[in-house]
C-alpha positions, 0 to 999 in steps of 0.5 A, a space after each residue: 549728665 543723667 546721674 547729675 540730673 537724677 541727683 538734683 531731682 532727688 535733692 529737689 524732692 527734699 521737703 526742706 529744699 523743694 520750695 526754697 530752691 525757687 529763690 536762688 533759681 529766680 535770682 539767677 534768671 532775674 540777674 541774667 535778664 537785667 544784665 543782658 538788657 543793661 548797657 555793657 559798661 554795667 556788670 551785674 554778673 558778679 551778683 550771681 554768686 548770691 545764688 549758691 551762697 543762699 542755697 548753702 543755707 538750707 540745702 547740701 553740697 550737691 544742690 549747692 553745687 548744682 546751683 553754682 553750676 547754674 550760675 556759672 553758666 548764666 555768667 558764660 551766657 551773659 559774656 557771650 552776649 556782651 562781647 565774647 568769652 575772650 574779654 579779660 573782664 568777663 574771664 575774670 568774672 567767670 573765674 572769680 564766680 567759679 572759685 567762690 562757688 567752689 568755696 561755698 560748696 566746700 563749706 557746705 560739705 564741711 558743715 554736713 559732714 560735721 552734722 553727720 558726726 553730731 548725729 552719730 554722737 547723739 545716737 551714741 549718747 542716746 543709747 549710753 543713756 537707755 543702757 544706763 537708765 533702764 526704765 523702771 517697772 510700771 508696777 513694783 510690789 504695791 507701788 505704781 511708778 512713772 518716770 520722765 527724763 528730758 534731755 538738755 538742748 545740747 543732746 551731745 552732752 550725756 547727762 548725769 541724772 540717775 534713777 533706779 527702783 529695786 526690790 529689797 530682801 525684806 517686803 519693800 522697795 528701794 528707790 534712788 534718784 541722783 544727779 552727777 556733777 558735770 556731764 559727758 562720759 565722766 558723768 556716765 561713769 560715775 552714774 554707773 558706779 552708783 547704779 551698779 552699787 545700788 542695784 546690788 546693795 538694795 537687796 543685800 543691805 538690811 537697812 537704808 543707812 547701811 545701803 547708803 554707806 555702801 554707795 559711798 564706799 563704792 563710789 569713793 573706791 572706784 571713782 578713779 577708775 572711771 574718770 580722771 581725778 587729776 585735773 579736778 581732785 575732790 570735784 566728783 560727787 553725786 547728790 542722791 536721795 535714797 528711799 525705803 518703802 515697805 509693802 506693809 505699813 505707812 512708814 517709809 524712810 528716806 536719806 537725803 544726800 544733798 539732793 532736792 527734797 521730794 514732794 508728797 502729794 496727799 489729798 491734793 495737798 503738797 508737802 515738801 519733805 525736808 530732811 531733818 538730818 541731811 547727809 553730804 553728797 556721795 563722793 565728798 569723802 575719800 577712802 578710808 574716811 568714807 562715812 560709815 553707816 552709823 552716820 546716816 540718819 533716816 528721815 521717816 515719813 508717812 506714805 499712804 494709799 493714794 499718795 503720790 511721791 514725786 522725785 526730781 533732779 535740779 534741772 526741773 527747779 532750776 529751769 528758768 523762764 525768759 524772764 529769769 524766774 525759776 520753775 515753782 514745782 511745788 506750786 505747780 503740782 499743787 495746782 494740778 488735778 492729776 490722780 495718777 503718776 502718768 497724768 502728773 508727769 504729763 502736766 509737769 512736762 507740758 507746763 515745764 516747757 511752757 514756762 521755759 519756752 524752749 527745750 531745757 538747757 539742763 537734763 531733767 528726771 522725775 519719778 512719780 510713785 504712787 502707793 496702791 496698797 492698803 496702809 495703816 490709817 495713822 498719819 504722823 507728819 514729818 517735822 
């Protein structure tokens, strides 16, 4: 009894239960008092089952069981005052109340156990995501970097959004952002293939087309080792945007493999950098027909001191308001007065959540990259 009392006291101290537990206790008292003062042919005792059922909605099995015991005790007290414990009617009421209370406690236990399993699954998902998406450095070469990852509402579904930044062999920086089709461990496996190939090829490959071809080849060659391609052959692909930003000069390059076009912020003017010669997503070809480097054509664009390049996945622009409207990213970015990558992503984060009205239902990743080095003054435009 002392252990049970201590356990109940500990449960009552939980913030979620402290105030709400007064409701089932009050119900037990009210039903007991009214039943005692009612004629003997009126039986309100069966209503006591409401107390443990209500407790289960906000508390665990321990507190629910304690309330169930109090409800049965109240029924016994009513029976003693209304003819004794031996009457068939009171025996039936006490038995039914005991069985129903036990059933409620069992359901509550199963729910709490599944909740613990879900919590562990979320913890594993978050750990896997952190291992896969190693945070990029805040500064790399002449660039200042900020990033944001918004996990979907269903946190057990590990997302397939990916990004990475690495130094090239020549004085420059290589960047990738992508989105794997699907979710779960298969998506993690596919993302790990591309990120591993990128981190190796970013330094080894001399040109951006060579790097993109290496990503395609690696993905096509190894995808069957990380996912089961039998149920859905041909359905494993990754949209990706690969960039090469040199340390000197203002001419950067990109290859868009079916991904969302980046935004370039220059003097508070936002330009959508559409690709003139887009490539298909990674994984659309299978070996030995993987696309050679010669088929990947770069799109040059100007990236000058003070410019901010915003890369993102489709979870951002496909986020819907309660009215069904998509999030107008380019419009909103043009309205912000942010002068740094961190400030820009803070504005987007707050504005996106306000637009959706809740946590996003799809993963969303953003990279904001600011050029802080002196570049050439000539500024050609991306056509």
